[in-house]
N, C-alpha and C positions, 0 to 999 in steps of 0.2 A: 370403261372404267380400267384406264392403267394408272396403278396402283402406286407403282414404277414415279413418273414422273407428274403423278396430279399435285398439283403445288400443295406443299404443308395446308394451311388457310382453307383450303376449298375441301382439301379430305379432312380437316378439324370438325367441318362446317355437315360433312354431307358424317363423318359415323352421330357425328352427338344425332343427326335426325333422326338419325336409323335409329340408335339404340334408344330414343324416345320410345319410340313406336312400337321395341321391343314389350312385349309382357311378360308374368310371372310363368304364366305357357312355355312361352320360350324358351324363357329359364330350364326351365326344368326336363323339356326336351333337350336344353342337349347340356344340363346333368347327364342326362340317360343314357345320352350320345359317348362323352367324356367318361363314366365308371367302363360302357362297355368298351371304352379304345383303353383298357385297366389305368383307369387315372385314380392315384393312391391318396392324390390329399387330402386333405378332412374335409377342410374350410375351397373347395374350387373356385369360388371369388380372385384364394391369389393366387390359383393359376394361369401360368400367360397358354395355356393351350387351351383351357376353356375360356380365358377372353377374345384367341383370336377367333376362335369356336364362333361367341357371341358378336363379332366386328366382323363375321362376311355376313354374318345373317342383317345383319343390322345393315351393310354396304351393299349385299346381295348379288354378295360373289361365293367365289368354293375358297374357301377353308385355306385350300394350297395357296393357293395367287399371296394371301394377307402369308403361309409360313413360307412362300421364298424368296419375303424379298429382303432385300440388307439387313444386317442388323439393327442400326442406328432406326432405319420405318418401323422395322416389325416394333421394337421398343416403344417409337412413341405411342403406337398405335394400342398395344396391352395395353401401356400407359398412359391414355387416354380414357380406355377400358376402366383398365380399374378406377380411377376419379371420377369417371360415372356412377358407378357401382357404391361409395363410398362414400359416397357429394351427400346429402340428401337439399336439392335449395328451398328454403321457407317459401317459398312461393306455393311451391311447389307442393307442400308436405300438408296441404289444408285435405 
């Protein structure tokens, strides 16, 4: 999958679907990776590096592919992850 040329709607759909399949275990594993990488953000949910790691896991790509994207696409991806983390769908809250 070429993240640079994938249409935004398709990228967002794949990312959302991948995020929905992640678990708390994935979250904790990525937390551990970010702490080992010396990420000192108190709440990692707010860290773009952490969000990029989550996106990479959700999309099944290496995090360096995401970090190498043009800034606007990188920001789109990390913002999508942030929105996912901080929005609770009332239908899935049960």
